[in-house]
N, C-alpha and C positions, 0 to 999 in steps of 0.2 A: 504493500500500500504506500510505497514511497512516492512523494511528489517532488518533482524537480522544480526549484524555485524559478528558474528561467523560463520554463515552459509549463505553466500550471495545468493540472489535469482537469478533466471535465467535471461538471457540477455534480455528477453522481458519486464522485469520490469525496466531495467536499462535506465537512462537518458544518451543519447549519445550526447556529445557536441564537436563541432569542434572549437577549440580556434583560428583558423586562419580566421574565419568569421568576417565580419564587421570591427571593429577597430583592431582586432587581438592583443588585449592588455590584461593586467592583470585584467581589469574590468570583462572580461568574466569568468576568473577563480574565482574571488572573489564572483561574484553574483551566479554563478553555485553552488559553495560550500554552500553558504547561503541557497539558495532555496531547494537544495537537502536535506539539514539537516532539514529544516522545514517540508518538505513533507515526510521525512524518506524514501527517495528513493535512491538506489545506483546510483552512477554517474561514468561514464567513460568520461574523458575529454582528448583530444589529440591536438597536434599542439599548445601547451600552449605558449602564447605570441609570436606567429609565426612571427608577423610583427614588432617586436621590435629588436633593434640592438643586444641585447644579449637574444635570445629566451630562453624559458624554465624558470624554477623556480629560481629566485634570493632569497637571504636570507629572505627578508621581505615577499615574496610570500609563501615561504616554512613555515615560522613561522605562517603566517595567516592560512594556511591549517591545520597545526598541532594544533593550538589553537582551531580552529573550531572542530577538531577531539576530543579534550579533552572535549569540552563543550557537545558534543553529543555521547561520547564514541564510536567513529567511528573506523573501521578498514580501514587502508589506505595502498595502494601499489603504489610504484613509487614516494614516497615523498622524493626527494633528490635534492640537488643543481644541476641545469642544466637540470633536467628532463622535457621532453616535453609531458609526458603522465602520468596520474595517475588514479587509481581506488579508489573510496571513498564509504564506506558502513556505513552510519550513523545509530545510534540508538536513543533512547529517549533523548530529551534535558531536563536534570534534573535541573541543577543550582548549586549553591555553589561557592566556591573559586577557581579561575582559574589563573594560572601563565603563562606569556608569556615573552620570551626573544629573541629579534631580533638579537642582537650581532653586528650590524653595524649601520650606519646612516639611514637605511631603515625606511620608513614612518610608524610611529605609527598611525596617522590618517587613513591610508589605511587599517591597520590591524583592527582597530576599526570598519571601515565601512564593513569589511567582516563579522564580527561576530555579530554586533548589531542586524540585522534582526532576527537572531537565538535567541538571548537573550530574546527578547520580548515574545517569545513563550515557554520559559522555564517553568517548573513546579514551580520552586522556584527562588528567586532573585539570580542574578549573580554578583559576585564581581571579576572583572577582573583587575589584576595587571600586567602592561606591563613595562618591564625594558630594558635598553640598546638599544634604538632606536632613531630615529629622530622625534622630535615634529614639527620642522619647517624646511622643506627641499623642494627642487625644485620638480616640477611635482606632487604636493600634496597640499591639503588644510593645512593651519597651524592649530595647536592644538587649538588656540583661535577662529578660524573660526568654528571648530567643536563645541566648547563650547558655543559660543555666537550667532551663526547663525543656524547651522544645528540642534542641540538638541532643541532649543526653537521652531523651526518650527515643529519638530516631536512631541513636547508636544501638539500642536494643534490637533494631531491625537490620543491623549490619551496615548502616550508613556512617561513613567517616567524613565528618565536616567540622571545621573549626572556625571560630570567629574572633577577630582582633578588633577592638574598638580603639581607633586612633583619636577620635574627637567626638564628644557628645554634641548633639544638636537639638534645639528646642524651638517651639513656636515663639515668635513669627519668622525669625531669620534662618533657622536651620543651621547650616554649615557643619553638620555632622559628617564623620568619615569613618568607614569600616572596611575591613578586608575579610572576605569569606573564601576559605579553601575547601574544596570538595574533591575527594578521590572517587573514581568510578566504583560502583557497587557491583560486586560479582553476583550476589544473590540477595534479594530482599526477603528477609526473614519475616514470618508472621508475628503479629503483636498479640500476645496472650496475657491480658490483664483482667483476670476474673475475680480476684479477691483483694480487698483493701489491706488486710493485715492490721498491724499496729504502727503508730508513728515511731520512727527511730530517731529522726532528727529534723529540726527546722533550721534553715539557713536564710540569710538575707544579704542584700547589698543596698546600702543607702548612699546615693551619689548626689553631690551638689557641685555646680560649676561656677567658680568665682563668687561663692556665697559663704565661704568658710568663716568670714568675719561675724556672720550671724549664726554660726554653728547649725546651719540648716540640716546637714547630713546627720549630725549627732542627734538633733531634736527629732527628726523623722524616725530614726532607729529607736530612740528611747520611747517615743509614743507607741510604736508598733509593739515593743516588748511589754510595755505597761498593759496594753490590751490583751496580749497573749497570756500574760502572767495570771490574769483572772481565771484562766482555764487550765492553769498548771503547766504552761509551756514557756520556753525561752528560746528565741532564735539566736543562733551564732551569727553575729552581724559583722560584715565588713563595712566600715565607714570610709568613704572615698571623697576627699576634698579635692576635686578635679580642677585643673587649670588649663584644660586643653583647648577651650574655645573662648577667646577674649571678647568676641562680638556678641555672644548670646549667653546670658546667665540662665540657669534652670536647675531642676532637681528631679529625682525619681527614686522610687524604692521598689524593689522586687523581693518577694518572699517565696520560699518553696519548702514543701514538706516531703520527706522520703519515708516510705513505709517498709515493713518487713517483707511484703510481697512484691517489692520493686516498683510500686506505684510512685509517681511524682506529681504533686499538686502544686500549682503556682498561682500567684496573685501579684498584681502590681498597682502602682498609683504614681501620678506625676504632679509636680508642683505647678502652680499657676499664679498669676497676679492676684493678690488679695486672698490667697489660700494659705493659711498658716501651715508651717512645717508639721505641727502636731496633727493636723487634719490629714496630711498625706500619709503619715505613719499609721494612723488609726484606720484610714480607708483601706490600705493594703492588708492590714491585719484582719479587719472585718471580712474582707473578701476571702482571705485564706480560711478563716474559721468557718465561713459558710460552706466551704468545700469539705473541710475536715469532719464537721459534725454530720454530714450526709454520707460519708464513707464511700465516695466513688473511687475509680481507679485512674481517671484523668479529670482535670478540671474543665470547667464549662467552655473555656476558650481553646484549650488544647484539643478538645474533642473534634471540632471542625477542621483544625489544622492537620490532623492525622489522616483524614479521609483519603486524600490522594495516595498516600503511601500504603495504607492497608489495602486499598483498591488495586494497586499495582503488584502487590505481593501475591504469589500464586495460591498460597494456602489460606486456610481460615484464620481470621483474626477476630478478637473480641475485646471490648472494654466497656466500662460502666461510667456514665456521666449523670449529673443531677438535673440537667435541663436539655430539652430538645430545642435548640435555638434556630432562628431563621438561617444562619450561616451553616449550621450543621445539616439541616434539612436540604438546603440548596446544594451543598457539596455532595451529599449522598445522591441526590437526583441527577446531578451533572456527571458524577463518576459512573453511575449506572447507564446513563444515556450514551456517553462517549466510549467507555471501556467495555460495555456489555457485561458488567459484573452484577452481582446481586447482593444487596444488604438486607438484613432483617433487624427491625427495631421493635423491642418489646419492653414493657414495664416489668421491673423486678423490684418488688417492694416499693421504695420511694425513688428508685433510680431508673434510668433508661439503659438497657443493654443494647449496644451497637455491635452487630455481628456481620462481618463480611464473609459470605459463604464461599466455600472452596470451589 
């Protein structure tokens, strides 16, 4: 089913995706691009981000598409700011050094999530350098969530990926910078997370950039641990007084809990204008406690992020999550549509069991 980018195949080979379906969000664009690249099938996607306040491609979505295109030498039509429709003709995913520049505070983690599924199927290792974006911004996981929650869970599936944060970036100027290194994956292992077990440790990273004079990172960490202590827990916290980005001050906190059954639950929060450091710490701790008390095996955000990987693994995978979110339902629908796999979702006590059938 390979499609030559220079001579696009006929429409009967093309994946047709309506971006207004389900969540109507950027997740449909990101996952469609990733899966089309892996299958080397041309893609026509329309009504892009139809249900969002500003439909069409925003700078971060555009750069995600263009970066994916660089990784697989794709021909792309309609890739411009505001576009609600594009055609994407991928070729082989080769590997090598790839550069990406968002140019706004658009989410670097979202760009990474677009291209990472492709990178694991590359012929050679990929070194992706992303500049001028947001590492810790709203409506997106923080960069430390990606590094300390998402990538370690993917490692259980045989995926070797590492992330270096060179510069943190926040709203509104961004200017964050990271490097992602991905080695080709020989075999995607299934993910079997059926039991919660018991909490073995809770860890955290509290970061502030050019705000050490106000002890922002320390205050975030202290507030998080004060909240957790009410339930008998203390997080081992790394406090980072960062000075990597002189043009944009900001802060974030990520927490994660590891269990005896190898589950990892994460939660994060970011600083904003007129939002006290103590609020950031409590917010992240409250989110984590909501997960712990329900005893799922992946947190509510990790659940949708894992769908493409378990869909691409040959064997059966299973995990438990506390909510069936729009993004989770959307990713399951899209993976089934494009990859012709089958998921089974059912209630198990107060949780949802997500099973990808063999």
